[in-house]
N, C-alpha and C positions, 0 to 999 in steps of 0.2 A: 693444694686442698679442696674440698668439697664444696661447690654453695651451691645456694637455694636462689631463684630467681623467683621472685613471685608477682603475679599479673593479676590482680580482682577486677572486677567491673560490675555493671547491676546485673543480680542475679548468677553471675556464674564467676567463679574464683579458678585462678589457675597456678600451679607453680611446677616448677622441675628442677631437679636434682643437677645441677653440672660441676662435670669432671674432666679436667684438663680443658677447658672450651667447648666441650663437647655436650649435648645434653644427653644424659643415661635415660631418665625417668621424666615422665611429664604426668602430673595427678589433676584431676579435676574434681570443682564439686559444686554442682548445680542448686541455686536455692529452693525448685519448684519441689524436689524430691526430700525426702525423708532420708538425712545422713545416717551411717551408722553409727551406733551409740547415742542416737539423736531418742529420748524421751517423751511423750505425750500420752494422751487420755481420746479415748472412743469407746464406742458401744458395739458390744456382739451381735452383728447383724444377722448369720444366719451360720449355723453349726455342720457341721462335716462328720463323716467317722471317724476322722481322725485329726482333728482339730475345727479350727472356725475363721469365718472372716468377720475382720472389726472392721468398722467405718470409724475415721477421726473426723472430729470437729469442722475440719474445712472440705469433709466429703471425699477422703480416699481412701482406697479400699485395702487393708492389709493382710496377711495370708497370717495366722497361728498355727503352726505345727504341732499342736500337743492338743490332747483329749482337754477338757473342761468342763465342771460340773456347772458352772453361771448356765442360767437360761439365758435365750434370747434378748437383746435390750438391755442388759446389763453392763454397765461401765465399770472400766477397766482403765488401769497404767501398764503401758507397755515400753517396751525399748527394743528398737531396731536392730535384728543381729542379719540381713543382708537388705541392701539396698537395692530397689526398683532395677531391675536391668533389663534395656530392648533389646532385643535379637528380630531378624528378619523376620517379618509380617507379625511380629507379638510382642508383647512383654510380661516379663516376668514379674510379679506384684512383689511388694515389700515386706520381707519376712520379719515377725517382732515375739518375743518373751514377756510374757505378764511380770510385772514388778510389783513388790507391794505398795500400794497407792498410798501410804503415810511416809514414802520415801523415795521424793522424785527430784534427783538430782539437775543443776542446773545446766546440762550438757546441750546446750543448743549451738547451732550450725557454726558461729565465728568463735564458740569454744573450742568445739571439735575441728573446726579448720588448722586452727592455732596450736592446739595438740597433735594434731596430724604433723604438721610443717617442724613443729618442735622437736619430734622423734629424730629427725636427721643433725641435732645438733651442733648445727651451723647456721652462720647469719644470713638474713632474708636478703635480697637485692632488688628492687623495682628491674625489670626487663621484660623485653619482648620473647612469648614463647613461640609463637607464631610457626617457626621454622621448623619446628618438631614436628609439623604436621604435616609437611610437602608430602613423604614417602606412603601415609596414611591415606591422604587424597587420593594417591595415583595408583595403592595396590600394588605399587610395586618397588624393589630395591633391586636396583644394578652394582654390582661389584667387578669391573673389567668386561668379560665375558661371561660373568656368572649372572643368573636373572633370578630372581626371588619373587617370585607372583603371590597375592594372597586374596583371601575371601572372608566373609562373615559367611556362616550358615546355621541354619537353626541347630544343628549338632555343635555348631563349634568352629574354629578358625583354622582353614585349609590352607596348607602353604603347599607351592607348586615349584620346583627347581629345575632349570635347567642351564645350558651352558655348551660352550665350545672346548672341548680337550678330553681329559681321561674322567670317568665316572668319580674315582676317588679325589682326586683334586677339584671337583669341583663341589664334589660334597663337603671337602673341608672348610670351603669358603662359607657354604652354606648353613652348615653348622654352627659357625659360628654367630654369622647374621643373622638367622634365626634366633636365637639367643639372647639377641641384640635388641629384635625387634620386639619380643617379648616382656624383655624390661623396661623398656621406652614406652610401652602403650598398656602397663602393667595388666596383662591380657592372665585372665584368668579360666576355670573349666576345661572343655576338652580341647584339643590341639594336635592337629592331624598334619606331618610332614609328610611330604612326597619326594623323597629325593631319588636321585638319579641312580638307575638299581644297579647292584653290585653284585656278582656271584660270589667270592671270597667273603667267607662268614666274618675272619680275621679284620678284614676291610670294615665290615658293617658296622662290628664291634668297635674299632678304632674311631669309626666318626661318632658314634652315638656317644665314646668318651670323650672328645672334643666339644659336643655340645653341651656334656657335664660339666667341663671345666670351663667352660664361655658363660654357661650359668651360676658360677659360683659368686659374682659380685650381685647377683640379685639376690636378695634378703628370702624371698619367699620359697618356701620348699615346693616342693614338685614330686610328681612319679612317671616315670615315662617304662614303657615296652623297649624290648631290643628292635633292631631295623630288622625287618622279614626281605625275604628272598626277592622282593617285588619293592624293596626301598622303603616303603612305610614304617613310620613311627609312631606312636602317640605319646603327646604329655598329658597330663591334669595337673591343673592347680587348683587350690580354692580361689573362689569368688565372691567375696563379700560385697565388691563394688563395681560397677560398670566400668569396663575399660575407656580408652580414648578413642576406639573403634566405636564403642558401644555408645558412648556420649554423641561422636559425630554423625552418626549415620542412623541412629536412633532403629526405627523397624525397617529401615528401607538397607537394601544389600548394599549399593556401592555412591548413593546420591545423599548430599549432608540434608539431615530433617529439618523439617520446618523449625523446629527449636531450636539448632544450631545457628540457622539461616540469621533468626530472630535476637537470638544472644548476640550474634558478632555485629548485625546494626545497631543493639544497643551500645557496643563498645566502642563501637567507631563514633558512636555520637557521645559517646563520653569523653575519649581522647581527641574529639575534633578542636580545631583552633579557629578563631576569627568572630564575626561579629554579624547576628543577626539569625534567624531561625533556621532549625536545620531542618532540610527537609528528607525524609527516609522514602526511597523509593524501593518497594518489594514486590513479591507475587502476592496474589490475594489470598493466598491461605497465611501466608506469614505475616502481611498489615492484618487480619482478623485477630493474630494471634499478639500482637503487638499493640494492638487496640482492645485488646479483652480486659475484663475487670482483674483476672487473676493477674497480669502482669503491669496494672498502673504502678505499684511502688516501685517497680524496677523504672520504668518508664519517669517517673519523676526523677530518680535519684539520676538519670541519665542526664534528664536537661537541669538538674544541677549541676552535675558537674562540668559542662558544658556551660552554662552560665545562659543559657536560652532557651525558646519555646522550641519544641520540635512538630513538626505535619509528617503525617503519612499517608502515602501516594500508593494506592495497588495498582500494578500493571504487571498484566500477563506475560509481555515480553521481555522483562525483566531478567537480564543473565546472571550468573553467579549467585551469591547471597544476597544480591541486593546493594545498594551505594546511597551514599548521606551526601546530601548539597549543602556547602553553607554560603548564607546569602552573600556575605562579604569574608573572603578569606584573607 
């Protein structure tokens, strides 16, 4: 029976669907972002030929992709239809639709997250999900002699398939593994898969069908092209939220974002044990983020969970995402 592992921490919520002891889906929601379905109010900052930009009460800029007759400066009520998504080198803004100001449902982050997990219709179990990040951080999955490498680009996620043996045998393994990774990390938008090229069209068709079969366990619909003579196949899915990869790397390609490092340090503080203050050592940009006014609430949550004060030390030479020292462990 499938299980849901839940792992909440200050500012960041994680959940994983587990089947037969294996993590098959990872879901992340970060409180700094407007969540899909969340409602709020703001003012029209500037209009465009096809819509407008709305600035929220907390200063974030959201995109309305529909024409509006109200003048700039008008206050409006909205609902989030697509979350902000970080891509290499840029952040695509949160998209919204206007709602009747007289009807403002109480769909805030806690309720939306609980509803997202309730959709699995299974019990929620507290556990660690960090193991599911290993392949994401390495950008590579290896099954025997078959190597599947992947990297984010502005255009989408690109997979490269390589290995030892016949092209058909290599591609059979890759087709199933790519489908698994797309579900695991909840990847949407455009995906390009560069299989090992095969001359026979019948073999290319068979590999595409293997991908289709492996994707049936993923409830999200998709469209794909055929595999061409060069081994390329394109897959497209809706993208209402960031993927796990988008969350982890932000606007970088293969390095953890400052936000991810900060969230992970707060999680480490909240889950630490022992006595005395927690000293958090981080790179200067991460340290500045942790000490910013925007993160003050999550800082307080982490200290409350640890039952201790927290001190942040900026160190340019810090490796990894940083570390937490407990005065008396």
